[in-house]
C-alpha positions in Angstrom: -8.7 -5.3 -0.2 -10.3 -8.5 0.9 -13.2 -9.1 -1.4 -15.2 -12.3 -0.7 -16.5 -14.8 -3.3 -18.8 -17.1 -1.4 -18.3 -20.9 -1.9 -21.9 -21.3 -2.9 -21.6 -18.8 -5.7 -19.0 -21.0 -7.5 -21.3 -23.9 -7.5 -24.3 -21.8 -8.6 -22.4 -20.7 -11.7 -22.2 -24.2 -12.9 -25.8 -25.0 -12.2 -27.0 -22.0 -14.2 -28.4 -20.1 -11.2 -27.1 -16.7 -12.3 -27.7 -15.0 -15.6 -25.5 -12.0 -15.9 -26.3 -11.3 -19.6 -28.4 -8.3 -20.7 -32.0 -9.2 -20.2 -31.0 -11.8 -17.6 -31.4 -11.7 -13.9 -31.7 -8.6 -11.8 -28.9 -7.8 -9.5 -28.6 -5.3 -6.6 -25.7 -3.6 -4.8 -26.1 -3.1 -1.0 -23.7 -1.0 1.1 -22.3 -1.7 4.5 -20.5 0.0 7.4 -19.0 -3.4 8.5 -18.4 -6.6 6.7 -21.3 -9.1 7.5 -20.1 -11.7 5.0 -17.8 -14.7 5.0 -17.0 -17.3 2.4 -19.8 -19.4 4.0 -22.4 -16.7 3.3 -25.1 -17.5 0.8 -27.7 -14.7 0.6 -28.1 -10.9 1.1 -28.0 -9.7 4.7 -29.2 -6.5 6.3 -26.7 -6.8 9.1 -24.4 -3.7 9.2 -26.1 -2.3 6.2 -26.0 1.5 5.7 -29.0 3.1 7.4 -31.8 4.6 5.5 -33.0 6.5 8.6 -32.2 10.2 9.4 -29.5 11.6 9.6 -28.5 9.4 6.7 -29.9 10.5 3.3 -30.1 9.0 -0.1 -29.8 5.3 0.7 -32.6 2.7 0.6 -32.3 -0.6 2.5 -31.5 -3.6 0.3 -29.4 -1.4 -2.0 -29.7 -0.2 -5.6 -30.8 -2.1 -8.6 -27.9 -2.5 -11.0 -28.3 -1.8 -14.7 -26.3 -2.5 -17.8 -25.8 -6.2 -17.2 -23.3 -7.5 -19.7 -21.1 -10.5 -20.3 -17.8 -10.1 -22.0 -16.2 -13.3 -23.3 -13.0 -14.1 -25.1 -11.4 -17.4 -25.8 -9.6 -17.2 -22.5 -11.8 -15.4 -20.1 -15.4 -14.5 -19.4 -16.3 -11.5 -17.3 -19.4 -9.6 -16.2 -20.1 -5.9 -16.0 -22.6 -3.4 -14.8 -23.1 0.4 -15.1 -21.7 2.3 -12.1 -24.0 2.4 -9.1 -24.8 6.0 -8.2 -26.6 7.5 -5.2 -27.3 11.2 -5.5 -27.9 13.7 -2.7 -26.2 11.2 -0.5 -25.1 11.6 3.1 -23.7 8.3 4.4 -20.5 6.3 4.8 -19.8 2.8 3.5 -16.8 0.5 3.7 -18.2 -2.6 2.0 -20.8 -3.7 -0.6 -22.5 -6.8 -1.6 -23.6 -7.7 -5.1 -26.5 -10.1 -5.0 -29.0 -11.7 -7.4 -32.4 -10.2 -6.6 -34.2 -12.7 -8.9 -32.8 -15.9 -7.4 -33.7 -15.6 -3.7 -31.2 -12.8 -3.0 -28.2 -15.1 -3.6 -24.9 -13.5 -2.8 -22.4 -13.2 -5.7 -19.5 -11.2 -4.2 -18.8 -9.0 -1.2 -16.6 -6.0 -1.9 -14.1 -4.3 0.5 -13.6 -0.6 -0.3 -10.4 -0.7 1.7 -11.7 1.9 4.2 -14.6 4.2 4.8 -15.9 6.1 1.8 -18.2 9.1 2.6 -20.6 11.4 0.7 -22.0 14.5 2.4 -24.9 15.9 0.5 -23.2 14.8 -2.6 -22.9 11.8 -5.0 -21.7 8.4 -3.8 -20.5 6.2 -6.8 -19.4 2.6 -6.9 -17.5 2.3 -10.2 -17.3 -1.0 -11.8 -14.0 -1.6 -13.6 -13.9 -2.4 -17.2 -14.3 -6.1 -17.9 -12.0 -5.8 -21.0 -9.1 -6.6 -18.7 -10.2 -9.7 -16.9 -8.0 -9.1 -13.9 -9.9 -5.9 -13.3 -13.4 -7.2 -13.8 -15.8 -7.4 -10.9 -16.3 -11.1 -11.6 -14.3 -13.1 -14.1 -13.4 -16.7 -14.9 -10.4 -18.0 -16.7 
């Protein structure tokens, strides 16, 4: 998989732009049919986003608000976590996703590569966030 962490995100972490803690900023996860992002990307883009028009069902443009923000920190690593993102009664295909900060001008945090098309047909489409307990598995971590 070729996930992308934008260059701008790294700097934004050190300027305090993003608050991943519970009660902090609001984040969203948007789904895509093609990867619209590069390391130079800075904000959410609707280019190649999964359609919210018929015959696609269950997806809303700009993605889903994430819940369960949490920061897990040890002496060696800090990671962030979210509850799994779930679209019910879904009929669409996605190959990529973008996690972005909805409270800070839609700033892009990470673009995810699903390593191929993932499809739901009148079913549930779930993006599972890995446990941050193992830093190497976390969606975002710093050592």
